[in-house]
N, C-alpha and C positions, 0 to 999 in steps of 0.2 A: 477174529481181529477187527477191532473197530476202525471204520474209515475215518480219516482225519477230517473229511469235509462233512460227514453226515451229522445231523443235529435234530433236536426236537424243539420246534419253535411255533408258538401260536401267532402266526401272522394275521393281519386284518382279514386277508382272504380266507384263511382257514377258520377263523372265528365266525365269519359270515356263513361259511359252508356248514359248520356245525349247527348254527342256529336254524339254517334252512332244513337240515336233517330233522331236528326236533319238531319242526312245523310240518314234516312229511312232504317237503317240497324237494324231492330227490333229484329231479332233472336239473334244477338250478344249482343244487349242491354239487352234483357231478361236474357241471360246467366250471364251477369255481375250483374244484379239485384238479381238473385238467389244466386250468390256468396256472395253478400253483406248481404243478409238475414242470411246466414250461419255465416258470420263473426261477424255480429252485428244485432241481431233481433230487437233492440230498436232504430235503426236509422230511423226515420220517413221520412227522405228525399226520401226514396225509393218510397213512395206513390206519391210524386211529379213527379218523372221521369216516373213512371208507367202511370200517368194520361196523360202525353204528348203522350205516345204510343197510348192509346185509342183515344185521340183526333185526331191524325193524321190518324189513321185507319178509323175512322168514316168520317172525312172530305174528305179523298181521295176516299174511296170506295163508299160512298153514298148509303149504303144498310140499309134499315130500320130495318131488322131483326137483323143485327149486332149492330146497334145503341141501339135497345131495350135490347139486351143481355148485352152489355157492360155498359149501363147506370147504372145498379145495382151496379157497382163498385164505382160510385160517392159517395153515402152515406156511404159505407163501409170505403172508404178512409177518408172522412170527420170525421167520428167517431174516426178513429185512430189518425188523426192529432190533434183533439180536446183533446186527452189524453196527448198531448205533453206539453212542458214547456211554460207556458203563458208569461214568461219573455224573450222569444226569439223573435226577429223580424220576424222570419219565421212562427211563430204560426198563426198569422192572415193572413200573406201573402200567405201561401200555401192554406188556406181555400178560399181566394179570387180568386187565379189563377185557382183552381179546378173548381170553379163555373163559371168563365169566359170561360174556355175551353168548358164546357158543354153548356153554353149559345150559343157560336158560333156553336157548333155541332147541336143544336136545330134549328138554322136558316136554315140548309139544309133541314129540314123536316117541315118547315113552322110553328113551334111551337113558334110563335112570343111572345105571352103573357108570357108564362113560361120563355122564354129567357130574356124578359125584367125584370122579377122579379129576375132572377139569376144575371143579370148585376147590378141591384139596390143593391142587397145584397153584391155583390163583391165590389161595389163602397163604401158602408158604412164601410166594413171591411178595405179597403185600406185607407180610410180617417182616421179611428180610429188608424190604424197602423202608419200613418204619425205623428199623435199627440204623440204617445208613442215613436216612433223611427224616429225623423225628419231627421237623417243622413243616414237612410237605403235607398240607392238609388234604389233598385228594385221596391219599391213602385211607383216611378215616371215613371217607364217603362210602367206600365199599366195605371196609372192615366193620363199620358200625352196624350195617345190615347183617353181615355174616355173624358177628358176635351175638347180636340180639336174637337172630333166628335160631342159631344152634342152641342157645340157652333155653329155648321153648319147645324143642322137638320132643314129641311124646315118647315116653319110655319104650314103647314097643317098636320105635324106629331108631332108637339110639344105637342099637347093635350095628346098623348100617353105617352110621357116622363113625363109630369107633373102629370098624373094620376097614372102611374105605378112605378115611381121612384123618387129619390131625386137628380138625376144627375144635375150638373151645371158646367159651365166652358166656356172657349173661345178658339178659335183656337190659339191665341197668347200665352195663358197660357200653353196649351198643348205642343206647339212647344218649349217654353222655358224649360219645364220640360224634354223633350226628349234630348234637347241640353245639359242640365246639366248632364244627365246620360252618354251621349256620351263623354263629356269632362272627366268625371270620368274614363270611360272605356279606354280612351287613356293614362291615367296615371297609372292606377292600374289594377291588374288581376281581371277581371270581368266575372263571369261564363256566364252571359247573353249577352255577347258582340255581337255575331252574331244577336241575336234577336233585339237588340236596333238599329243596323244599318238598318235592314230590316224595322222595324216599322217607323223609321224616314224617310227612303226612300219613303215609301208609303204615309206618311203624306205630304211630299213635293209634291209628284206626284198628289194625289187626292184632297188635300185641299189647297195646297200652290201654285198651278199653276207654279211649278218650275221643269219642266221635266229634264233639264240638271243637276240641283242640285240633283235630285233623282238618276240619273244614276251615278253621281260622288260619292255620298255617298255609294251607293251599291258597287262600285268598290273599295272604301276605306276600307270597312269591309273585314273580312277574309272568305268570302264565297268561297268555292272551288267547282265550277260547274263540275269539272272533277271527283270528289270523293264523292260528295253529291248530291243525287237526289233532295233534297229540295233546295240546292244551284242552281242546274240546273233550277228548276222551277222559283225561284225568279229572277235570272239573265235574263232568257229568257222572263219572264213576263214583267219585267220593260223595257227590250230592246224593246219589241213589243209595249209597251204603250208610249215609248218615240221616236218613229219613227226610230228605229234601227233594221229593219227587217233582214238585212243580219247578224248582230251580233246575233240575236235570233236564226237564222238557224244554225250558227256555234256552238253556245252553245248546242243546242238540238242535233245536229248530233254527238257531242263529249261527250255526257253524259255517265256516268258509267252504266254498265249493269251486270247482273248475279244474281244468286240465293240469294246472300247476301242481295239484295235490295228488299224492298216491291214494288210490281207492281204499276206503276204510269202511267196508260194508257192515262191520260190527256195530257201527254207530246207528244204523237203521234198526238193528236188533234192540239196542239200548232204548231208542226212542219208542219203538213198539211196546217194549216191556214197561217203560215208565208210564205210557199212556194207558196200557191195560191195568196198571196198578191204580189208575184214577178212574177206571171203568169207562174210558172213552170209547165210543163206538168205532172210531177210525183207527184204533190200535193195530188192527189186522193189516192195514195198508203197508205199514213199515216192516212188520214181521214177514209178510209175503215177499217184500222187496229183498229182504235179507236172504231167505232160502232160495230165491230165484237167481240171485246174482253171486252169492258167495260160493267159491269153489274149494274152500278149506274143509276142515273136519269137525270142528267143535261148535257147540251150541246149536247145531242143526236139529237134533232130536228135541232139545229144549224149546226151540222156536216153534216146532210143529206142535208140541204139547201146549204152548201158550196160544197158538191158533185154535187148537181144540177147545181150550178153556173159553176163548173169546166166543166161539160158536155156541158153546153151552150157555154162556151168560146171556146171549141174545137169541135164545130159544131156537137153536138149529141143531138138534141132536144128531141128525143124519150126517151133517158136515163135521160135527164133533167126532163121530166114529171114523170118518174118512181121514181126518188129520191124525187121529190116534193110531191108525194103521201105518201112516207114514212115519210116525215116531219109531216104529219097529224096523222099518226098512231103510231109512235114510240116516246119514251122519255116522259118527264114530261114538264109541263108548269109552271115553278117556276122562273127561272132566266130570265132577260130581253131579252137576245139574243134568247132564245127558244121561248118566247112569240112573239117576232118580226118575227121569222122564220115561226111560225104557222100562224100568221096574214097574212103574205105575201103569204103563200101557199094557204090559203083559198081564198084570193083575186083573185088568178089565173092569175095575170098579169105577163107576161114574161118580165124580166128586159131588159131595153135598154142596149145593149152590150157596147156602148161607155161609158155610165155612170157607168156601172158595172166595167169595166176595170179601169176607173179613180178612182173609190172608192177604189178598191183593191190596186192599186198602191199607192194611198195616204196613206191608212192605214198601208202599209208596209214601209213608209218613202221614197218612190221613187217619190218625188214631181215633178222633172223636166220631167220625163217620163209621169206622169199624166197630167201635163200642156201641153206638146207637143201633147198628144192625144186629150184632150178636147178642146184645143184652136182652133182646126180645125173645131169645131162645133159652131153654134150660136143658140140663143134661138128658132128661127123659124124652126130649124131642128127637134125640139121635138114637138110632136103633142098633148100631154096631159098637163093639168095644173100641175100635179105632176112632170112630167119629166122636164118641163120648170123651175119649182121651184127648183128641184134638181140640174139642170144645174147651176143656179146662186149660189146656196149654195156651190156646189163642187168647182166652180171657186173661191169663197170667201175663202174656206179653203185652196186651193192650193196656191193662191197668198199670203195668210197670211203666210204660211210656207216658201214661197220664199222671205219673207221680203218685199213684195210689198204692204205695209199697206194701201196706198191710194186707190189702186184698190180693196183690200180686203174689206175695209169699204163700198165702193160703192156696191159691190156684196152682202155683208151682208144686207145692207139697202134695196136693191131690194128684197131680200128674205123675210125680215120682212114685207115690205109693201104689198107684194103679198101673204104672207102665214101665217100671224099671227092669222087669223081666221080659218085656216084649222087644221085638226087633226094631220098632220105630224109634226115631231120634228124639221124640218129644221129652221123655224123662231125662235124657242126658243133657239136653239144652235147658230144661227147667232147672236142673242142678247147677249148671253154669250160671244162669241168670240169678239164682238165689245167692250165689257167690258174689256176683256183681253188686247186688243190693247190700249185702252185709259189708262188703269192702267199702262201699260209699258211706255207710253208716259208721264205719270205724270199728265194727265188730270183727276183729281179726280172727279169733279162733273159730267163729261161726263161718266166716268166709273160707278159711282153709278147709274146714270140714266139707263145705259145699263143693269146692273145687276138687277135693279128693274123691267125693262121691261121683262127680262128673266123670273122672278118670276111671272109676270102677265100673261104670255102665258102658256096655259095648254094643251100641246099636248097629244095625246092618248098613246104615247110610250116614254120611257126614261125620263118621267117627274121627277121622284124622284131624279135620279142622276143629271140631269141638274139643278134642283132647289137647290140641296145641293151645287153644285159648285157655283151657283149664290149667295147663302147665304154666302158661304165661301168668295167670292169676296167682298161682303159688309162688312163682319167681318174684312177682312184684311185692309179695308180702314177707319175703325173707328178711 
């Protein structure tokens, strides 16, 4: 039974608290929430902002004990929200977002089945809320991402979606919904404005194959990387994923600091990685800071691998071996980069320095330097099947980024011909990139064939992400 006094209201106090949360200034946010409870104990919007704090803490810290402790808040908040006014568009919306936050938190700890059930419940709540309140735009903020994501899930994972959820949608549907919300936010005061620009930016980047569009939309929003640590992370993350390594370094070096901000040690990892991709000698300073301070699980193995690479680049092979051993003993094996780092460490193969430098320079967006370095080598300079294959793959990626599509297509085809039956990811990614080139050129049938080939190649690593991008490519061409 709904309480006659309970309500969902974005008061100035709560708006300020929400903005503090997005900046990762949790102490100030909690003080504002405490004041709101004193001012109006029946304003249930408090639980919505509270849940953001718990979500960010769990997602950033990655500590299982903290997750177990804070998870008890979920049902308490849901019970309170369900006492609210059923005639408010926030009644179902807050229930849905609470469940989505905890679903995403569960993914950190590999609770995939429970997370799928949470997402399914949230999807049903949002769909019902759209029926009741079709003009309530926050619904489409979450539904847009869910519709787009489910439309690009690789076929080998669709059984899980069909068994555990009622999700359905397409990439184009989700994209249209997010664009509708952005259009609204440009005309009206919209509390979730920062979020919608971030979500749309990641949609363009990961599923839309539009790196420049992603960077542009993120810079259009009101993210302030100098005053918000979350703003720092988003700006630097998208800069690094769109070949703007120098921009990422500038953002990360000018990030805010001080006791007001929640510790976010992953930013040190990002800075160390971005500097390594520029072959900076001091890159190890930040990577060491990350592994020494961070108490969570992920990117530890990857950081030790990058420290090993740094030692190798600067002629310290004994230190390289020491860090390589730490890859095997430290951190978890959940995210793809940690799995790859562990696999490489166990294989015991010392990377070819030319290929390693080219790979790092490429990943940092330093394409001409990578080309100048690797073009001095030819396939016969590499002695193993893997290094020969990686050489053609790297040359394909580099010439692709330098807009030399004719050469890139030839390098990619050579990679596919020689590597499609191997366990490495090179051939699968080469097929995906051929699809991207053909799609850009308007050669639809060739693009579809390339994306289909990508889906048919099953590498031992990065398969899920590559196949999702291949599926997204086919979805865009329907």
